[in-house]
C-alpha positions as CSV (number, residue, x, y, z in Angstrom):
1,X,6.2,-65.1,-62.7
2,X,9.9,-66.0,-62.2
3,X,12.7,-63.6,-63.0
4,X,16.4,-63.9,-62.4
5,X,18.4,-60.7,-63.0
6,X,22.1,-61.1,-63.3
7,X,22.2,-63.7,-60.5
8,X,25.6,-65.0,-59.2
9,X,26.2,-67.5,-56.5
10,X,29.6,-68.2,-55.1
11,X,30.0,-70.5,-52.1
12,X,32.3,-69.9,-49.2
13,X,34.7,-72.5,-50.6
14,X,35.2,-70.2,-53.6
15,X,33.2,-72.3,-56.0
16,X,31.2,-70.2,-58.4
17,X,27.9,-72.1,-59.0
18,X,26.1,-69.5,-61.0
19,X,27.6,-66.6,-62.9
20,X,25.4,-63.8,-64.3
21,X,22.2,-65.8,-64.9
22,X,19.3,-63.9,-66.5
23,X,16.1,-65.8,-66.8
24,X,12.4,-65.2,-67.4
25,X,9.7,-67.8,-66.9
26,X,6.2,-66.6,-67.7
27,X,3.0,-67.6,-66.0
28,X,1.7,-70.9,-67.3
29,X,4.9,-72.1,-68.8
30,X,6.4,-75.6,-68.6
31,X,10.2,-75.4,-68.4
32,X,12.9,-78.0,-68.0
33,X,16.2,-76.9,-66.5
34,X,19.0,-79.4,-67.5
35,X,22.7,-79.7,-67.2
36,X,25.4,-82.1,-66.1
37,X,26.3,-82.8,-62.5
38,X,27.8,-79.6,-61.0
39,X,26.4,-77.4,-63.7
40,X,24.5,-75.2,-61.2
41,X,20.9,-76.3,-61.7
42,X,20.5,-77.5,-58.1
43,X,21.9,-74.2,-56.8
44,X,19.3,-72.4,-59.0
45,X,16.5,-74.6,-57.6
46,X,17.6,-73.8,-54.0
47,X,17.7,-70.1,-54.8
48,X,14.1,-70.1,-56.0
49,X,13.1,-71.7,-52.7
50,X,15.2,-69.2,-50.8
51,X,17.2,-72.1,-49.2
52,X,20.2,-70.2,-50.5
53,X,20.9,-66.5,-51.0
54,X,22.4,-65.1,-54.2
55,X,25.9,-63.5,-53.9
56,X,24.6,-60.8,-56.2
57,X,21.7,-60.1,-58.5
58,X,18.0,-60.1,-57.9
59,X,15.3,-62.9,-57.9
60,X,11.6,-62.1,-58.4
61,X,8.8,-64.5,-57.9
62,X,5.3,-63.2,-58.6
63,X,6.7,-59.7,-58.9
64,X,8.3,-59.8,-55.5
65,X,12.0,-59.4,-55.0
66,X,12.7,-62.4,-52.8
67,X,16.4,-61.4,-52.6
68,X,15.3,-58.7,-50.1
69,X,12.7,-60.9,-48.3
70,X,13.1,-61.1,-44.6
71,X,13.6,-64.5,-43.1
72,X,10.3,-64.4,-41.2
73,X,8.4,-63.9,-44.4
74,X,10.0,-66.8,-46.2
75,X,7.4,-69.4,-45.1
76,X,4.6,-67.3,-46.5
77,X,6.4,-66.9,-49.8
78,X,6.9,-70.7,-50.0
79,X,3.1,-71.2,-49.7
80,X,2.9,-70.0,-53.3
81,X,5.3,-72.7,-54.5
82,X,4.6,-76.4,-54.6
83,X,7.7,-78.6,-54.4
84,X,8.4,-82.2,-55.5
85,X,11.6,-83.9,-54.7
86,X,13.4,-87.0,-56.1
87,X,13.2,-88.8,-52.7
88,X,9.5,-88.1,-52.1
89,X,10.0,-86.9,-48.5
90,X,6.8,-88.4,-47.2
91,X,6.3,-89.0,-43.5
92,X,6.6,-92.7,-43.0
93,X,4.4,-92.8,-39.8
94,X,1.4,-91.2,-41.5
95,X,-0.9,-92.5,-44.1
96,X,-1.5,-91.0,-47.5
97,X,-4.4,-88.8,-46.4
98,X,-2.5,-87.4,-43.5
99,X,0.6,-86.7,-45.5
100,X,-1.4,-84.6,-47.9
101,X,-3.5,-83.0,-45.2
102,X,-0.4,-81.8,-43.3
103,X,0.4,-79.3,-46.1
104,X,-3.1,-77.8,-45.5
105,X,-2.8,-77.8,-41.7
106,X,0.4,-75.8,-41.7
107,X,-1.3,-73.0,-43.6
108,X,-4.4,-73.0,-41.3
109,X,-7.0,-74.7,-43.5
110,X,-10.1,-75.9,-41.7
111,X,-10.9,-79.6,-41.1
112,X,-13.8,-79.2,-43.4
113,X,-11.7,-77.9,-46.2
114,X,-9.1,-80.7,-45.7
115,X,-11.8,-83.4,-45.8
116,X,-13.0,-81.9,-49.1
117,X,-9.7,-81.1,-50.8
118,X,-7.5,-84.1,-50.0
119,X,-9.8,-86.6,-51.8
120,X,-9.9,-84.2,-54.8
121,X,-6.1,-84.3,-55.0
122,X,-6.0,-88.1,-54.6
123,X,-8.5,-88.4,-57.5
124,X,-6.3,-86.0,-59.6
125,X,-3.2,-88.2,-59.2
126,X,-5.2,-91.4,-59.6
127,X,-4.9,-92.7,-56.0
128,X,-8.4,-92.4,-54.6
129,X,-8.2,-95.9,-53.2
130,X,-4.9,-95.3,-51.3
131,X,-5.9,-92.7,-48.7
132,X,-5.4,-95.1,-45.8
133,X,-2.2,-96.7,-47.1
134,X,1.2,-95.9,-45.6
135,X,4.2,-94.9,-47.8
136,X,6.0,-98.3,-47.3
137,X,2.9,-99.9,-48.8
138,X,3.2,-97.9,-52.0
139,X,5.4,-98.3,-55.1
140,X,7.8,-95.6,-56.0
141,X,5.5,-94.2,-58.6
142,X,2.6,-94.1,-56.1
143,X,4.8,-92.3,-53.5
144,X,5.7,-89.7,-56.1
145,X,2.0,-89.2,-56.9
146,X,1.3,-88.6,-53.2
147,X,4.2,-86.1,-53.1
148,X,2.7,-84.4,-56.1
149,X,-0.8,-84.3,-54.5
150,X,0.8,-82.8,-51.4
151,X,2.6,-80.1,-53.5
152,X,-0.6,-79.1,-55.2
153,X,-3.2,-79.3,-52.4
154,X,-2.9,-75.6,-51.6
155,X,-3.3,-74.7,-55.3
156,X,0.1,-72.9,-55.7
157,X,0.7,-70.9,-58.9
158,X,4.2,-72.4,-59.3
159,X,5.3,-76.1,-59.1
160,X,9.0,-76.8,-58.8
161,X,10.2,-80.4,-59.3
162,X,13.7,-81.5,-58.5
163,X,14.5,-84.8,-60.4
164,X,10.9,-86.0,-59.9
165,X,11.6,-89.2,-62.0
166,X,15.1,-89.9,-60.7
167,X,14.0,-92.9,-58.6
168,X,11.4,-94.3,-61.0
169,X,11.4,-96.8,-63.7
170,X,10.6,-95.5,-67.3
171,X,6.9,-96.4,-67.1
172,X,6.3,-94.6,-63.8
173,X,8.6,-91.8,-64.9
174,X,6.5,-91.1,-67.9
175,X,3.2,-91.3,-65.9
176,X,4.5,-88.6,-63.5
177,X,5.6,-86.4,-66.4
178,X,2.1,-86.8,-68.0
179,X,0.6,-85.7,-64.7
180,X,2.8,-82.7,-64.6
181,X,1.8,-81.8,-68.1
182,X,-1.9,-82.1,-67.2
183,X,-1.3,-79.9,-64.2
184,X,0.4,-77.3,-66.4
185,X,-2.6,-77.3,-68.7
186,X,-4.7,-76.4,-65.8
187,X,-2.7,-73.1,-65.4
188,X,0.1,-74.0,-63.0
189,X,3.6,-72.9,-64.0
190,X,5.8,-76.0,-63.9
191,X,9.7,-75.9,-63.6
192,X,11.4,-79.3,-63.7
193,X,15.1,-79.8,-62.9
194,X,16.2,-83.1,-64.5
195,X,18.9,-85.1,-66.1
196,X,16.5,-87.4,-68.0
197,X,17.2,-86.5,-71.6
198,X,14.8,-89.0,-73.1
199,X,11.8,-87.4,-71.2
200,X,13.0,-83.9,-72.1
201,X,13.2,-84.7,-75.8
202,X,9.9,-86.5,-75.7
203,X,8.0,-83.7,-73.9
204,X,8.9,-81.0,-76.4
205,X,8.8,-78.1,-73.9
206,X,11.0,-75.1,-73.3
207,X,14.5,-76.3,-72.2
208,X,17.1,-74.2,-70.4
209,X,20.6,-75.8,-70.4
210,X,23.1,-74.7,-67.7
211,X,26.8,-75.4,-68.0
212,X,29.4,-74.3,-65.4
213,X,27.0,-71.8,-63.9
214,X,26.0,-70.2,-67.2
215,X,22.9,-70.6,-69.4
216,X,24.2,-71.9,-72.6
217,X,20.9,-72.5,-74.4
218,X,17.3,-71.7,-74.1
219,X,15.1,-73.4,-76.7
220,X,11.5,-74.2,-77.3
221,X,10.4,-77.7,-78.3
222,X,13.1,-79.9,-76.8
223,X,16.8,-80.1,-76.7
224,X,19.3,-81.6,-79.1
225,X,22.6,-80.9,-77.4
226,X,24.3,-83.3,-75.0
227,X,24.5,-82.6,-71.3
């Protein structure tokens, strides 16, 4: 599903963000990627989205070497990846329904499909009564649920989440993680970049720890080391 083969990333400033990273994430896994600020986890996230190019090494997603992918083919590749960010990234001038529907419109889904699918996604994240609300009328937890629905509306096999609970209080944070767990149980591969140690320990999933651009541990069932 996701493979990194001896991946290195050095920025033009000379900073080495990743150094010889080898990683395998299988279909249907739920994986946390953790590490202190500057460890390289954000760089890894951007490489998976092809927002950055590796200095060396290969990256495979769904058996395709995206390191060699031409720029014009990147949008199609990204259709197979749902993405959730810490800051939600909702369009403030559009209501909840329209925010989610936009993800389907950009891939050419019909109006009929959109009318059927968006309510299904809203029901999945527990926001069936918020379709006409605007982002500024929602709590932080509700906005993140909308972002999650948008990421999932095209049924991607992979979901990447970058600090999805970073702007949420503990209760909402746990509700979002429970949703991610439920989505994973439906078959979606989930990769979460986070610094929330409490949630990581509580979830008891596979945990990959990065320090100074190197994977220093890869453990099942939670993490015990500090980061």
